[in-house]
NUVODO-321482 format. One record per residue (C-alpha): x, y, z. Coordinates in steps of 0.25 Angstrom, whole numbers, plus 5000, padded with zeros to 4 digits. Layout:
NUVODO-321482
XYZ...
end
This chain:
NUVODO-321482
503351245711503051385716503651515711503951635720504351775716504951865727505352015723506452075732506952215729506652205715507252065714506151955710506551815715505851695709505751565718505251435713504851335723504551185720503551175732502551265737502951365749502051335761502851395772502851535776504251515782504751455769504151575762504851665771506251605771506151605756505851745756506951785764507851705755507351765743507451915749508951875753509151835739508451955733509352055741510651985736510151995722509752135724511152175729511852095718510952175707511352305714512852275714512752245699512052365696513152445703514252365696513652385683513552535685515052545690515352465677514652565669515352675675516752615674516452585659516052725656517252785664518152685656517552725643517752865646519152845650519452775637518752855628519252985633520652955636521753025628522452885626521952785617521552645620521352535611521052385612521752285603521452135602522452025601522752055586523052195589521752255583521052375589519752325597519552465603520052605602519752715611519052835605520452925608521052855596520152955587520853075594522153005594522252945580521153005573520452875571519152825577519052705586518252635575519352655565520452595573519652475579520052355572521352405566522752355571523452425582524652455574523952525563524552665561525752645569526952715565527852615556529052655564528352615578527552495572528552385574528752415589527252435591526852305584527952225593527352295606525952265601526152115598526952095612525652155619524752065611525551945615525551965630524251985637524252075649525552145643525752295642526452365631526852515628527152565615527452705608527152725594526652815583525352805576524652885564523552975567522452975557522953105551524353035548525153095560525952995569525553005584526452945595525752845605526052785618525352645620525152545631524452415627523952305637523552165633522252135639521852025629521651925641520752015649519351965646518752095648519752165638520352065629521152175622522452245622522252385628523152495622523252635627523952735619524252885621524652985611526053035614526353115601526553245607527453195618528253105607528353225598528953315609529953205613530253185599530453335596531253355609532153245605532253285590532453425594533553395603534253305592533953425582534653525591535853425592535953395578535853545573536953585582537853495574537353535560538253615552537453635539536053675536535853545528536353465540535353535549534253525540534453375540534353375555533053455555532353365545532753245553532153305565530853345557530853195553530953145568529853255572528853245560529353145550529353195535529653155521530153275515530753395521531653515519532453625526532653755519533353875524532854015522533754135517532854255520533954355514533954285501532554235503532854095499532653965505533853865504533553715504534453645514533853505515532653435508532253295510531253205504530753055504531053005489530952855487530652825501531952895507532153035512533153095503533753245502533253315491534353385483534353535486535353635483535653735494534953845485534153955490532753975483531654065485530654015495529453935490528053985493527953875504529253925510528854065510527554025517528353955527529354075529528254175530527154095537527753985544527553835546526753765536526053625536525453575523524653445523524153395510523053295506521553265507521653255523522053395523520753435517519953355526520553405538520453545533518953525531518853465546519253605551520453665557520353605571520253475566521353495555522353535566521953425575522153325563523453395558522753405544523053545541523953625531524453755539524853875532525253995540526254035551525753925560527053935568527354085570528454155578527354205587526954075591528254025596528253905586526953845591525853805582524753905584523353855582522953825568521653885563520753855552521153955542522653905543522353765539522153725525522253585520523053575506522053465501523053405493523353525484524753565480525453685486526153765475527053825486527553695490528853645482529053495482530353435487531053305485530153215479529153305471528353195465527553185478527153295488527153305503525853295509526253355523527253475524527653565535528553685532529153775544530053895544531453875552531453995561532654055568532054155577531254245568532054205556531654095546532854015542532253905534531053805531530853665536529853575530529453435532528453355523527753225522527153145511526153095521524753175522524553245535525753205541526053335549525253415559525253555564526053505576527153445566527253585560527553645574528553535576529253565563529253705566529853685579530953605573531253715563531353805575532253725582533253705570533153855565534253905574535153785570534853815555535153955556536453935562536853825553536453915541537154035547538353945549538253905534538054045530539254085538540153975532539654005519539954155521541354115526541554035514541054155504541854245512543154165510542854135496542654285493543954325501544754225493544154275481544554415484545954375486546054295474545454405465546454495470547554415465547054385451547454465438546354425428544854435428544854285423545654245435544654315443543554255437544154115441544354155455542854205456542254075451543153995459542554065471541254045467541553895465541953895480540753955484539653895476540153805466539853805451539753725438539953855429540353995431540654125422541154255426541054365416541454515416540554615410540954755404539654835404540254935394540454835384539254745388540254625387540454505395541854445396541954305402543054285413542754135416541654035412541653895418540753775416540753635421540853545408541053385410541253405424542453505422542453655424542953715411543053865405541953895396541754005385540754115391539754145380539554285386540954325384541054445374539654455374538554545381538054495394536954385393535554425399535854345412537254415414536454545410535454515421536554485431537254615428536054695430535254635440536254545449536554405453535654295448535454145453534754045443534353905448533753825437532853705438532853575430531753625420532253775421532853835408534053925407533754065407533854125393534854235398535854135403536954105394537553965396539153935396539953815396539153685396537853735389537253595389536853605403536353725412536753775425535653745435536153855446536753995441537154115448537554245441538054365448538554505443540054535446540054675451541154785454540354885462539054915454539654875441539354735436540654685429540254545427539454415431539854285438539054155436539154015443538253905439537953765443537353645436536653605450535253655453535153755464536653755466536553905471535753995480535454145481536554145492537554095483537154205473537354305483538754255486539154245471538754385470539654425482540754335474540554425462540554555469541854515476542554485463541954605455542954715459544154615456543554575443543454715439544854745443545454625435544554665424545154805424546554755426546354665414545854775405547054855410547954755406547154735393547354885391548754885394548954765385548254845374549054965376550254875376549854825363549554965358550955015363551554885356550854915343551255065344552755025347552754925336551954995325552855115323553955015318553154915313552355015305553655085300554054935294552754915288552755055282554055015276553654885271552254925265552855055259553954985251553054865247552154975241553255035235553754905229552354865224552154995217553254955208552854885195554154815193553954705203553754575199552554485204553254405215553854535220552554605221551954475227552954485238552754635241551254605241551554505252552354595260551354715259550254615264551254575276551454725279549954745278549754635288550854695298550254825296548854765300549354695312549954825317548654905314547954795322548854825334548654975332547054955331546954865343547754965352547055075344548355145341548055165327547255295324545855275317545755345304544255335303543355385291541955365285542055235277541155125271541454995278541254925266542354995258543254945270542854805269542954805255544354865255544854765266544154645260545354655249546354625260545454525267545354435254546754425255546854385270545654285269546254195257545554115247544854015257544054125264542954195256542654345259541254405258540954555259539454595262539354745261538154825259538254945248538055055258538555055273538555165283539955225284540755205296541955295302543055205303544655175300544555085287545955035290545554985304544254925298545154845288545954795300544654745305544254665293545554615290545754565305544354495304544754435291546054375296545354315308544254255298545354195290545954125301544654075306544354015292545653925288544853845279544153965272542754025274541954145272542354295277541254395277541254545279539754595279539454755282538054805286537454925292536954895306535954965315536154925330535054935340534954915355534554775354535754735347536654825357535954745369536554615364537954665359538954715369539654825360538554855351537854995351536655055343536855135330537255115316538355025312539054955301539254805303540354725297540154575299541454485297541154345297541954215294541654075293542754025302542953945314542354045323542754065338542354015351541754105363543054105370543754155358542754265355542854315369544254355366544154385352544654535353545654525364547054575359548054455356546954355357547054255345546654115342547654105332548954035332550254105337550754195326549454205318548654305326549054425334547754435342547554575338546654565325545254555332545754635343546054755334544754735326544054755339544854885343544654935328543054915329543054975343543855095338542755115327541655115339541154985333541054845339541254695334540454575337540854425335540154305333540854165331540554025333541553905332541453845317540453965312541454075310541454225315540754345313541254495317540154605317540854745317539954865320540555005315539655125319539055205308538555335314537455415309538355545305538855475292539655555282538955585269540055505261541055405264542255385255542355255248543555165250543855145235545255145228546355225234546655355226548055375219548955435230549555565225550955615228551555745229552855835230552755885243553855875254553655765265554555765278554555625282554955605297555055455300556155385309556055245302557055265289556355155282555055215284555555355280556155305268554855235263554055365266555055445258555055345247553555335246553355495247554355515236553755415226552455515228553255635225553555695238554855755243555255685255556055735267556455635278556755635293556955525304556455605316555955745321557355805321557655775307556255815303556455955309557855965302557155935289556056025292556956145295557556135282556356105273555156145281554656235270554656115260553956005269552455985266552255855275552855795287552655645287553155595301553055475309552355505322553455435330554855485327556155475335556655595342555955715350554955745340553755655336553055655323551955735328552855835335553655845323552455875314551855985324553156055325553356065310551856095308552056215317553056275309552356245296550856225298550656185283551556055285550755935284550955805293550755665291551155565302551455415301551455315312551455165315550655185328550055305337550355325351549955465354548555475349548555625355549655665348549155595335547855675335548555805339549455785326548255745317547455865322548555955316548355895302549355785302549055655295549355505300549855385292549955255300551055165297551155075289550655135276550955115261551455215251550155255245549555285259550755365263550755445250549155465251549355515266550455615263549655665251548355685260549255755271549755855261548455885254547755905267547356035272548056085285547656025298546955905291547355765289
end
């Protein structure tokens, strides 16, 4: 065996021969063959080197294309697991290739798209060589949803590939643009058909759901004039369902967050730990990953609604902390993690605030905030139009209601009827569960209720107003002095201390409006309407209610003046009636009392006759008392004040009070030894005591206690502040208390009105307490009443006791013995029976009596015996041309020494009476008893000229 090695062009060829080579020719032939083979091998090698170089270049080119492509490429195995992911996945989805290789292809696909994508993938894996296209959403690592177009080809049967190749492209911006165009197109169509702000708000939030998705959202309108936001619609996810959160259309002051939106513009807030990480990574990275919390005017008018660049000083991650200026909505047990707030701008005017929120962390980006602002800008004009239409409709309703109110008020006759019309109008405009309208007399510091209604057991009923007859409550005083007030209470909020409840006090009103009723600049009353529903009213309603009150102020004042005029005319009629009746009635009583006294003066009467005469005397006294009440109430009776000790008056009146009260009622007098004197008419004060005793007796049919207590009182400013008629100074207080049935508030409110009585027909005139009130006012005092059903009644009466007191006060002891005389008295009386009685009484006292029935007869007697007449006793009103006063003037002009004593059952000419008295005439009111007549005659005869 021989071994030969030949090297040709770097190629070494080894030949092995079994036999030795002996021929040159053989060697040459062998060499040529070798050289030819070597040439072939060399060419093959060179071709392979060139092929390898081309393959390397192609691989580098392909890798560059794959790794730098804007599209993503993944390879899937037959089970749909990722074998390869191009590096672009990091830019597109935020994950590295290593993080996704080995995961399923359908991981992080949106649940809404998952069924269709899964079906398409299954179809692709089952058909080698097939190609499938799909469009779906996939979640970015930061939580945002992105849209993709994907094309998949099944190359599992290709030995060089053996995978499913999927190319996918991010079409989020294009899809969002399509969705936005479609959504805004539908938004415009739907808003054009909306008629109410609430309907428009629902359309806008539905559009925001299509564009951005949200778990909670709200739309508030903004009233710049009233500086309030008005909730229109609020929705939250509760128990897995989106539900409307109950909200009353009530304007409230903007929250701190709302103020930021109104003043600074859109706000994006992201809560949670990722926000801190993104903030630490820097503003550029934060913006790219949408992990930012934007505060400030990121959408200003100057930017034309475009999102300006976000710099580092405008990014602040919330780091999971709670913002004190964010008010939770709906389900307050959990808070939103991603929140966007944008102003609704109509030109340069802010008309509302729109917010969408998500419970998912980092659910929104700056681009989403821009989209929400664009949505708000698209709907601003429609919202403004709808709001203006709603306001115009409300204004038309308000105008129509106020116009109808004016017409109805012009046709009413009483303040109470007007109050009913006013609260009915308030019901039409706002609705209410309770209402009250009170008038206020500033001079008297007194509240009078015209109407008070509450809803009790589902039914509206008239209820007593606790303020009636009292000074204004602190709340009413505040409304009178400061103006209208709107009070909205929360569940845990207590009622204001200054508020006085009425009606059903077991529950409290949640929404209250108080407005003053004004007539020009003067406040004449207050109107309140209330609801048991929270946030039932808003500031705009308060303004409307004030307009309603202002519309009715003039009418109420007119009706009040007309009522006062009718009341005054009624009182004048009472006075005229009493004046007309008193003359004849008192003449009759004078005859009865005079003859009874004359009979009782006889000692020959038996006991039974004396008892009968005593009953007649009591009846006459009661009749005289009734006439005195009429005269006192109408103030026709002339006061005859003098300095006296009130304790003496009470002691003297108590003798009659004991008889009036009966045996079942105990009388108790509490009088200090020394009291400041008062300047008063003792007879009128006795009327006061007797009337109060009669009312107490009727209030205690089964017996009880009746107490009269006297005390000196110093009234200061603090006491005056809480009592409408009080005034500071020194007073004597008389407190009259019974343990009777008491009175309810409605009765107390009318207690001193004339002809008002709670007694049965025929048992009360309704003038007793009215005359008491009139007498006390005549004495410059005041009366206070406290009463409760079942607990009795207490009257506190204050009489002034001025500082300039007299040195001594005559005591009301036993009357002195009346002296008679021998002087001549001319009696002028048109009533024959009265004239005969006067002559008989004066005759028994030794006087010489001349009689005349009228002025003409009196002149005839005077002409014949003028030098013998010492006293003219004449009735003020006598038939004929001469009155009693004119007759007296004429006779005194002839004889200045003549003394004059007038008698009268009433007084109608106060000026003439005063003129007569100034000339020295005395006055004796009918009825009177014989001793009183004799005493007065003696006093006049003994008086100095021109003195009474």
